[in-house]
C-alpha positions in Angstrom: 7.7 -1.8 -47.8 4.0 -1.8 -46.9 1.7 0.3 -45.1 1.8 -2.0 -41.9 6.1 -1.7 -41.9 5.3 1.2 -41.9 7.1 3.3 -38.1 3.6 4.5 -36.0 5.6 8.0 -36.6 5.1 8.2 -40.4 1.9 6.8 -40.2 0.4 8.8 -37.5 2.0 12.1 -39.3 0.4 11.0 -42.9 -3.0 10.0 -41.1 -3.1 13.8 -39.8 -2.1 15.7 -43.2 -5.0 13.3 -44.8 -7.4 14.2 -42.1 -6.6 17.7 -42.2 -6.3 18.7 -46.1 -10.0 16.3 -46.2 -12.3 18.3 -43.6 -10.5 21.1 -46.3 -11.9 19.5 -49.2 -15.5 18.5 -47.0 -16.1 22.2 -45.2 -15.2 23.8 -49.8 -18.0 21.2 -51.2 -20.4 22.1 -48.1 -20.1 25.8 -48.7 -20.3 26.0 -52.3 -23.5 27.7 -52.7 -20.9 31.2 -51.4 -17.8 30.0 -52.4 -16.1 29.2 -55.9 -14.0 26.5 -56.7 -11.8 26.2 -54.3 -11.8 28.8 -52.5 -13.5 27.5 -49.7 -11.1 25.5 -49.3 -8.2 27.9 -49.0 -10.5 29.7 -46.1 -10.4 26.3 -44.7 -6.7 26.7 -44.2 -6.3 30.2 -43.6 -8.3 30.1 -40.4 -7.7 26.7 -39.1 -3.5 26.6 -40.3 -1.4 27.7 -37.6 0.8 29.3 -40.8 -1.8 31.5 -41.4 -1.3 33.1 -38.2 2.4 33.7 -38.5 3.2 35.0 -41.5 -0.4 36.0 -42.0 -1.7 36.0 -45.7 -1.9 39.1 -48.1 -0.5 36.8 -51.7 -0.1 33.6 -52.6 3.9 33.4 -52.2 2.8 33.9 -48.0 -0.3 31.6 -49.2 2.6 28.5 -49.8 4.5 29.4 -47.5 1.9 29.1 -44.6 0.2 25.4 -46.0 4.1 24.0 -46.1 4.2 25.1 -42.3 0.4 24.2 -41.4 1.6 20.6 -42.8 4.3 20.8 -41.4 3.4 21.6 -38.3 0.0 18.8 -37.9 2.2 16.1 -39.4 5.2 16.9 -36.4 1.7 16.3 -33.5 0.3 13.4 -36.1 4.5 11.8 -35.9 3.6 12.8 -31.7 0.6 11.1 -31.6 2.3 8.2 -33.9 5.5 8.2 -31.6 3.6 7.8 -28.3 1.0 4.7 -29.8 4.1 3.0 -30.9 5.5 3.1 -27.7 2.5 2.4 -25.4 1.7 -0.6 -27.7 5.3 -2.5 -28.4 5.5 -2.8 -24.5 
């Protein structure tokens, strides 16, 4: 099953997650002068991810939990957008 045969809700969820991670990587590259390695990426994930507001980040386990929660939330948002797009396109 290729990319074109996938349902729109799945495409939307994957695209939103990839966009979120890509923006985080770009932010970490752009902010390389003040942060070491991928600390800019983690800072972006902390401030933009909804999981950080719910779980907080006090250690590595909380970061992993909030990151997974954030990815799930963004997948659901993308899936809803893709589902609506598919409904409109298939009229």
